[in-house]
N, C-alpha and C positions, 0 to 999 in steps of 0.2 A: 859407362853410359855410351861413349862413342861406339864401343864394340857391339852393344845391343842394337844400335841404329844400323850398323853395317849388316848385322845378322838379319834384321827385319827387311832391309833392302834386298839382300840375297834371296830370302824366302819369297819375297814378292815376285822375283823373276823366275822362281821355280814353278809358279802356277802354270798349268798347261798352256793357256792362251799366251802368256808372256814368254814362256820358254820357247814355244814355236815361233812367236814373233821375233824373239832375239835370234833364233837360229836362222831365220830368213834374213835378218839384218846382217848377221855375221857373214852369211853367204854372200850377200851383196857387197859387203866391205872387202872380203877376201878376194872375190872375183874382180872387184874394181881395182884393188891393189895390183893383182897380177895383170889385169887388163891395162893398167897404166904402164906397167913394164913392157907389155906388148907394143903399146904406142910409142914408148921411148925408143924401143928397138927399131920400129918402123920409121920414126923420125930420123934416126941415125943412118938407116940403110937407104932411104929414098929422099929425094928432094921434096920441098913443101908442096909443089903443085901436084906431084903424084900422090902424096899422102892425102891432099885435099880431095882429089877426084875419087880415090878409093873410099875415103871416109864418107863422102857424100853418097857413093854407090851403096855402101852398107846401110847408111841411114835410110836410103830409099827402099832397100830390101826390107828393113825392119818396119818402115812405115806401111808398105804394101802388105806385108805379112800380118802386121797388127790390125790393119783395117779389114783385111779379107777374112780373118777368122771370126768375124761377127761378134767380137768380144765374148766368145764362147768360154774364155778362161774364167771370167767371173761367174758365168752361169754354172759351170762345172763346180767351181769352188762353193757356190751357194747351195746347189742341189745334191751333189754327190754325198755329203755327210748324212743326208736324211733319205737317201734313195734305197738303202737296204740291198736286197737281192738284185735290184735293177741297176746298181751302180756301174757294173762293167758295160752293160748294154748302153747306158746313158753316155759313158765315156767314148765307146766305139762310135756311136752315132754322131756325137759331137765332133770327134776327130774327122769322120768321113765328110761331114758338111764343111768343116773349116778347111780341110786340105783341098777339096774340090774347088771351093770358091777362091782359095789362095792361089792355086795353080792358074786359074783363069785370069785372076787379077794381075799376077806377075807377068803373064804373057802379054796382057793388054798394056801394061805399063811399059814393057820393053819395046813393043811394037810402036808405041807413040813417043819413045824417048828421043827420036830424031827431032821432035818439036820442042819438048820441055826439058830435055837433058842431053843436048848434043855432045857435051864434053864426054859423057859416058860412051856414046857411040864411037867417038874419035879414038878413045883409048882401047876399047874391047873389040870393036867391029860389030856390025848390026846383027848378023846371025848368032855369033857366040853370046851376045848380050841377051837375046831372046831366050836361048837355051838356059843361060845362067839364071835368069829370073824365073822362068817356068819351073825349074827344078828347085832352086834354093828357097823360093817363097814358101812352098808347102813344108819344106824341112824346117825353116825358121818358125813357121806357125806351130808345128808340133813341139818344137823346143819351148816356145812361149807357153803352150798349154800344160806341159808335163809338170812344171813346178807347182802349178795351182792344183793339179790332181794329187800330187804328193802331199801337199798341205791338207787337202780335203780328207785324205785317208789317214791323217795323223802322222805322216812321215816327213814333216818339215825339217827335222834334224838331218835328213839325208841330202837336202838341197845344198848345204855348203860343200859337202864332199863332191857332189856332182859338178858344181860350178868351178871348184878348184881344178878338178880333172880337165874340164873343158878349157879353162884358161891356160893351163900348162900345155895341153895338146895344141892349142892355137899357136903358142910361142914356138913349139917344136916344128910345126908345119910351116910357120912363117920363115924360119931359118932354112928349112928344106927347099921351099919354093924359090927363095931368094938365091940360094946357091945354084939351083937348077935354071935360074933366069926365066921363070914362067911368067908370061904377061898377066897383069892383074893379080899378082901373087898375094897381095894383102887380102883382098876379098876372097880369093880361092881358099887360102888357109883357114879363114874364118868359117866358111861354109862346110868344108870337109870335117873340121872339128865338130861342128854342130851336128852333122849327119851321124857321126860315130856315137855321140852321146845320146841322140834321139833313139837309135836302135837299142842300145843297152838299157836305158831307163824304161822305155815302154814295154820291152819284153818282161822286165821285172814287174812292172805295174799290172799288165794284163794277165800274166800267168800266176803271180803270187799275191800281190798286195790287194787288188780289188776283190778277188774271191774271199780273202780273209776278212776284209772290211765288211763285206756283205753279211757274214756270220756275226761279227762283233756288233754291228749297228742294227740288227734286226728289230730290237725292242723299240727303237726310236724312228723306224722307217715310216714315211708318209707317202701316199701316192704322188707320183710325179707325172704331170700331164704335159703334152706338147704345148698346150695353151699357156700353162704356167711358165714354162721355160721361154716361150715366145714373148709373153708380156714382159718378162724380166729383161730379155735381150733387147726388146724394142726400144725402151727408154735408155738402157745402159749403152747400147751400141752407138746411138747418135752422139752421146756425150763422149764415148771413147774415140769416135772418129775425130772429133775436134781435139781431144787430148793427144792422140797420136800425131795429128797434124802439127801440133806445137812441139812435141818431143822430138819427132823424127823428121818433120818437114822443114823446120827452121834451118838445119844444116844445108838442105837443098836450096832454100831461098838465099842463104848466105852465098852459096856457090854461084847462083845465077846473078845475084845483085852486086857482089863484091869481088868475086873471082876465087880461084882455087887456093891461093895462099891465105886469104882471109878465112876460107872454109876450113883449112888445116888448123889455123889458130883457134877457131871456135870449137872445132872437134876436141881439141885438148882441154879447153875450158869446160866443155860440157861433160867430159869424162868425170870431173870432180862434181859438177852439179848433179849429174844423174846418180852418182853414188849416194849423195845426200838425199835426193828425191826418193830413192829406193827404200830409205828407212821407214817412213810412214806407209809406203806401199807394202812392205813385208809385215809390219805390225798390223796393218789393215787386213791383209790376207788371213792372218791368224785369227783376228777378231771375227771375220766372217765365218771361218770354218768352225770355230768353237761356239758361236752364238746362233748358227743357222736354225738349230732345233728349238731355241728359246729366245725369240726377238725381244721379249720383255726385259731382258737383262742388258740389252745392248747399250743403253744410255750410260750406265755405270762403266761398261767396258770402253765406251768412247772416251770418257774422261780419263781413264787409266791409260789408254792408248796415246792420248795427247800428252799426258804428263811424262810418260816414259819416252815417247818420241822426242820431246823437247830435251830431255836429259841427254839423249844420244846426239842430237843434231846440233844444238846450240854451241857447245864447246868447239866442235870441228869447224862449224861455219865461221865462227869468229877467228879461229886460227887461219883459215884460208883467206878470209877477207883482209887480214893484216899482213899475212906472209905470202900472198899470192905471187909476188915477183920471184921470191926465192924458190917456190914450188915449180913454177913454169920454167925456171932456168934449167931444169932437168931435160927439157926438150930442145932448148937452143935459144939463141938471141931473138930470132924472129917471133917465137911464141911468147917470149917475155914482153917484147915491145908491143905486140898487138893485143895480147890477151889479159894483162894484169888487171886493168880496171874492170873488164867484163867478168873475170873470175870473182872479184870481190862482190859485185852485184848479184851474180848467180848464187854464190854461197849464202849471202844474206837472204835471198829469196827462199832458200830451203827452210828457213825458220817458220814463216807463215804457211809454207806448204804442209807442215805437220798438221795444222788446223784444217786446211782445205781437204787434205787427203783423208783424214779421219772422218770428216763429214760425208765424203763420198762412200767410204766403206760402211759407215753406219746406215746410209740410205740403201745400200745393197742388201744388208741384212733385213731391213724393214720393208724393202721393196717400195721405197719412196721414189717413184719415177721422176718427179719434178726435180729433185735434188740430184739424182743420178745423171740427169741431162744437164741441169743448170750450172752446177759448179764447174765441171771440166769445160763446158762450152764457153762460159764466161772467161775462164782462165785463158783458153786458147785464143779467143777473139781479141782480148786485151793484149796478150803477149805478142801475137803476130802483128796486130795493128800498130802498136808502139814501135816494134822492131822494124817493120817495113817502112814506116814513115820516117824514122830517124836514121836509118842505116846510111844514106848518102852523106849525112853530116857527121855522124859519130862512129861509123864503122861497126865492128862487132860489139862495141860498148853499148850500142842501141839495143842489142839483143839481151844483154844482161839487165839493162834498165827496163826493158819490156817485161821480163820475168819478175823483177822486183815489184814493179807497179801492179801487175796483174795479181800476184799473190797477196800483196798487202790490201788491195781493194776487196777482193773476194773473201779473204780471211776476216776482214772487218765486218762484212755482212754476215758471215757464218757466226762470228762471236756474238753479234747482236741477236741472231735468231736462236742461239743456244744459251744465251745469258740466263743465269739463274735469278737475276733480279734486274729490272729495268724501271726507270721512272714512268709514271702513269701514261702520258701520251704515247711514248715510244712502245710501252708494253701493249697498249691497245692496238697499235698498228701491227705489231708482231703477231698478236693473237688473231687479228683479222686475217692476216696472210695464212697463218697455220690453219685456221678454221675453214678458210676458203679451199685450201688444198685438201683438208680432211673431207669436206662435203663433196668435193669432186671425186675423191676415191670411193666414197659411199655411193653417190649417184642415185638415180631413180631405181636401178636394179636392186641396190641395197635397201632402199625404202620398201620395195615390194617384198623382199625376203624378211625384213624385220617386222613388217606390218601385216603380212598375209594377204589373202585374196581381197579383203575389204578395202585395201589401199590401192587397188588397181586403178590407174588413171589419176592418182593423186600426184601433187607436185610438192617440191620442197620450197617452203616460203621463207619468211624473214627469220633472221637469227634472233632468238629470244634471250639467250644468255650463254654462259660458259666462259671459258678463259683459256689458260695455257694447258689445262688437262682435258677438258671436254668441250663439246659444242652442243647447244640446244637450239633447234629450229622448229618452227610451226610447219605442219604438213596438213594436206587436205586437198579436196578438189580445187582446181584453179580459182583463186580469189577467195577461198574459204580457209578457216582454221578449224580443223577437227581434232587434231592430236599433236603430240610433241615427239620429235625424233631426237634421241640423245645418242651421241657417238663419242667414243674415247679411243685413243690409240697409244696412250701411255700405260705403263704398268699400274700406276696409282689410279688413273681414271677408269681403267677397265675393272679393277678390283672393286671400286666403289659402285659402278653401274651394276655389276653382278650382285653386289650386296644389296642394292636397292631392289633389284628384281626378286631376289629371294625373300627379302623382308616384306615387300608388298604382297607377295603370294601367301606368305604365312599369316599376315594380318587379316587379309580378306578371307582366309580359310578358317579363322578362329571363330567358333560359334559365340564366344563371349562378347565379340565386337561387332555383331551383325548390324546393330543399330547405330554404330559409331563410324563404320568404314565408309559411308558416303563422303566423309571428309577427305578420303584418300584417292589418289589416281589409281587406275588399273593398268597393268602392263598388258599391251595388246599383242606383243610379240618381240622376239629377240633374234639376232643373227650375228654371225662373224663374217666380216668382209676383209679378207686378207688378215692384217694384224689389228683390225679395228673391230671393237665390240659395239653393237648398236642395239637400242631398244626403242620401242614406241609405246607411248602411254597416253591415256585419255587426257584431254585438256579440260580442266575444271574451271567453272566460272569464278569470277572474283577479280578485284583490283589489287593493286600493290599494297602489301602490308606496310612498308615504310611510308607510303603516302598517307595511309590512314593514321599512322602514328604521328606524322607531322601536322595533321589537321587537329587543332584543339577541340573542335566539336565532335570528332570521331575517336579521339585518343582514348578516352576512358572505356567506351565499349570495346575497343580493340584490345586493350590491356587485360581487362577482366575476362573477356571471352577466350583470349589466347591461353590464359592460365587454366580456365575451366575446361577447354577442349583437350589439352594434353593431360590434365589431371584425370579425366575420365579414362583415358587409355591406361594410365598408371594404376588407378583403383581396380580396374577390371582384370589386370594381368599380374598384379604384384603378389609376391609371397614373402614371408619374413625369412631373413637369413642373418646368422651371426657373423660378424665381420672377422675373417681370419686371414691367413697368409695369401690365399688365392685372391680374395677380394682386394686386399691391399696392393698386391702386385698389379692387378688390373686397373685399379682406380688411382693409385698413387705412384708406385715405383716405376712401372713401365712408361707412363706418360712423362714423369720427371726425367727419365733417362733420355727420352726423345727431345725434351726441351733442352737438356744439358748439351746436346750436340751443337746448338747454335749459341751457346754462351761462351764468353771468354773464360780462359782457365781460372782467372781470379774469382769468378762467381760460382764455380762448380761446387765449392764447399758450401756456399750459401744455399744452393739448390738441394744438396744432400741434407742440410740441416732442416730446410723447410719440409722435405719429404719425411724426415724423422718425426717432426712435430705433428704433421698430418697423420702419420701412422699411429702415433700415440693417442691422438684425439679420436681416431676411428676404431682402433682395435678393441674387439670384444663387444662393440655396440650391436644391437639387433635392429636391422633396418629393412624396409620394404625393397625388394628387388624385382624388376619386371621389364617389360618392353619400354624402350626409350627411343626418342628420335635421334638424339646425339648431337644435333646441330640446330637446335630450336631457336632460330633467330627471326626477327621480324621479316627479313627478306624471303624466308621460306614459308610465309603465310600469305594467304589471299583473303581479302576483306570484302564484305558486302557494302553497298552504298551507305548503310548506317554505321559502318565501322566494325561490325561483328565479324569474327573469323569464320569463313565458310569453306576453307580448304587448307590442308597442310601438305606441302610438297617437299621434294628432295630428301628422300629417306636413305641416302647413301651411307650414312654412318649409324643407322638404326641397329639395335641389338636387343635380344630377348632377356638379357640378364644385366641390364644397366642399373644405375642408381637413379631412380626416377626424379628425385628432387633436383638433380643437376640440370635437367631440362628447364625447369622453372627458374632456377637461380641464374642460368646463363641468359634466358630470355629477359628477365627483369633487368639484369645488369646492362645488357646490350641496348635494350629499349631506353633506359635512362641515359646511357652514354649518347645515343643518337639525339634524343630530345635536348640534352644539355650541350651538344656539340663537343663532346669530350672523347678522349680515347678510353678504351676499356681498362688499360693498366692503372691510370690514376684513380678511376672510379672504384676499382676493386680494392685498392689500398684504403680509400676512404671508408668503404663498406666493411673492410676487415677491421678497421679501428672502431667503427660504430655503424652497424647496419641501420638504415632508417626504420623506425618502428613498424610502419605499415608493411614494408617488404619483409622484415623479420617475422611478423605475424603470418604473412602469406607463406613463407617458407616453412614455418612450423606447422601450419595447418595441412600443407601438402604432405607432410611426413606422418601425420596423425593416423595411427592404426592400433587396434588392440594388441598390446604386447610389444610394441615398437618403441624404441627410444627416439628422442628428437635431437638431431645434431644441431649444434650451435650455428647461428646464421653465418658467422664469419668463416667457419670451417666449410660450410656448404658453398659459400661464394668463392672461396679459394679453390675448392675442388672443381667447381664449374669453370673457373678461369683456367685451371690446369688441363682439364679435358679439352677446352677450346684451343688453347695455344699449342698443345701437343698434336692435335689433329691438323692444325694449320701447318705445322712443321712437317708432319709426316705426309700430308696430302699434296703439298706444293713446294717444289724446290725454290720457286720464285719467292714465296712467302718466307721460307726458311732463310733465304739469303738477303731479305730486305732489311737493311740496317736501320731505316727509320722506324718501321713497325717494331723491330726488335728492341730498340732503345726506348720506345714509348710504352710498349705493352708487356714486355717480358722482363727485361733487366731490373726495372724498379721494383716489381713485385717480388722477384727472387731475392733482391737485396734486402727488402724491409719486412716482408710478410712474416717470416719466422719470429722476429722480435715482437710483432703485434700479437701473434697467437700465443707466444710464450709469456706475455706480460701478465697473464693470469686467466684461468679458465672462467668462462662466463656460464653461470647456471642456465641450463636449458629452460626455455619458456614452456609452460604447460597450458594446454588448451583442452577443453572438453572434447571428447570423441563421440561423434554422433553414431548411434546404433545403425 
């Protein structure tokens, strides 16, 4: 058994996304290890003040180079996988823009260094410093971009080799410049090694890899416009500016606020922190490259990225937090005395960084500009703010505390936003935030595209409904409600909206239903806005179904007309079918498999037994099959002032070959549960033991057709429950993870229903069939 678990774990890492992510993580780990050796040698060869100034200079180089490339790295990672034949042209143009801006930014930084980094001017001299930054910033920019392009073309496994060669080359050059007594030898060795690697890798990329990628990816290529790249960069770049300011700017702040010796100590601490921070970065790069063509799968990929990232980061972070003093002793007593506490805090901050890093990578796939900007900006502002405020009192310990506070605060918000289940008030707040962001992405332009010319001048009004999967708002001329705009940006939500669009079109086109379809809304138009699917549909008159049900004076007309309205759809579209394997798989076994996902292991045998009993009671029966609503609940009905149903909405789960009586069974059960103030689960168990006579008669009459059998009411009620709970689990991660709903509505039925059905078959009721 342990061997099978190990094999499953290894197989999981062999998936392309995780394999490439692991390759990038291994690359970071190996290069960090060799990089630490580089700094150990530097610490032995040079005094702390020289190490501190050179380390700050390199951090400034990385900061300026990272800021100046306009975050083109993630743009290339996002768009090269789907650029097809345009991939090489896209890379070359991206390089040209980034290198030009980087050269200008490096020159500007060096020209102003006399004011904001005078220590660098004192060491290097003014003229040489300007030349150094003007040349080295573009070189570092290309070095930063090339790993992302390698990942984008599926060559992430080459990155570890590249970075090992780079690291070894740095060490060799460090020894050479030290022996030659070259001023600024630490920084110079770094830049020369970078330039050599840049020339070799980009020759390989431009001559061999990108042309081959263009041929291999031609079938999934999409048009890449300057506007699409610009919009992506716009939000991502601002967030990246703040993130680079924290990663590379804090060493410069430490130098100016605490001096070169403290900067040297923080540089050694940050080598370990950066190595851990690169783990979710590498995993995220791979996730972006492998999901760029299919953003619908990114949520599952995000969860896997978090899980695997934590597997790699947590053990190392805990070891560093406990053994930091021993680790820093490699560099010398000064580094141990000044940096042990900061190393512990920085290492611990890498654990929540897995969560924040995966959220940013997910936003890049789905082009969620608010998250692309918000997460790194919040992290940077908090980390720099806490560090700057507390440095005079705590030294570099304040920087470690700043990282830990920032990561914990932002990760907490991310966990709430991505939580699969939240209590009601908090869930409502999260839904409101998500829906607001979704509507902002759709905007008036999206409304015009989804509604057509008739919606010109219309405005988006109040939110009418929706939740974690979709949002529904009223639209129309200012101050009026003419139609509904529905938008979904999750895989489940989009699938359901598309299903509703197709179902409504088919129902309105069916000549058998031409006198019945006034009960249905009409789809006015659809559109895709980025990764969001939108539809507009007519707004039908009528009040709330649950309100009519709650009013004793209107309840009876509401109940009877609701059954009559849906039964007419069933009668006009139904055909007889003998229940066989295909029907049982559709109505019993697949839904039960979905439900079993949210059951504890101890109840899965009970679920299998209930499915077997339902299979036995259904197999071989001849039943009507036709169009069904699939989610026929009071909330999906509109009522006239007298209580009678005047509209049926939300056809997201409709299908042409459903078991019609399940619509009626689910409606009656839910209506009674709402009136009685009960949960669905306990009511289903009571009805499975003894269905009330009136409801049993209604269910039998709804099945009455020449040649058809009549399923026992307890079987129908349980099938309706199974359809409903399986849809809830499949449609909403939040519902699937809700322990309260599960314990009240799912587990008791699974545990007891099979015994109720197996206690003895109930003879089917017989009612006369009207001609």
